[in-house]
N, C-alpha and C positions, 0 to 999 in steps of 0.2 A: 599599284603595289598590293600584293596579297597579305592579309593579316594571318599570322600563323595560328593554326587551330590549337586549342588546348586539348591535352590528352585526357582520357577518362580518369587517370590517377590525379591529375591536377584539378579536375572538376570536383572529384570526391574530396580531395584535401581542402579545397576552398569551401566546399559545402560544410564540411565538418568544422572548419575554423569559424565560419559565419554562425553556425549553430551554437558553438561554445561562447562566442561573443554575445549573441542574443540571450543566451541562457544567463550569463553573468549580469546583463542589464536587467533582466526580469527578476533575478534573485535579489537585486538591490531594492526592488519595489515591494518585496514581501514584508508584511508586518509579522515579526517573529513574536511568539508568546513569551511572557515573562517566566521566570523560574517558577513562581507560585502558580501561574496558570497551567504550566506544563505538569506540575505535580498534581494539581487538582484534576486535570483531564486524565492523567494516567491512573489516578485512583478510581475515577468513574469507570474507566475501561476495565480495570481489574475486577471491580465489583460486578460489572455486567457479565464478564466472562465467568466468574465464580457462580453467579446466579443461573446463567444459562446452562453451564455444565452440570450444576446440581439438579436443575429441572430435567435435563436429558437423562441423568442417572436415575432419578425417581421414576420417570416414565418407563425407562428400560427395565427397571426392577419389577415394576407392576406388570408390564406386558409379558416379561419372561415367566413370571409366576403364573399368570393367566394361561399362557400357552402350554406351560408344563402341566397344569391341571387338565387342560383341554385334551392334550395328547396322551394322557395316561389311560 
């Protein structure tokens, strides 16, 4: 007796369901940060972004002034 073959849609559906089940299992293993850790890390990222963007602005201003003088 022959076993009915699964269609491509059934394979895709089963694959998606397996993926979602495995994802749920993995997310239960995650150690989530506390509220205070989250706030502290967010502050560190914001400070780093401000410092980097300030540094880029300073270099951009210096180089544009230099090239403006050079091209006159």
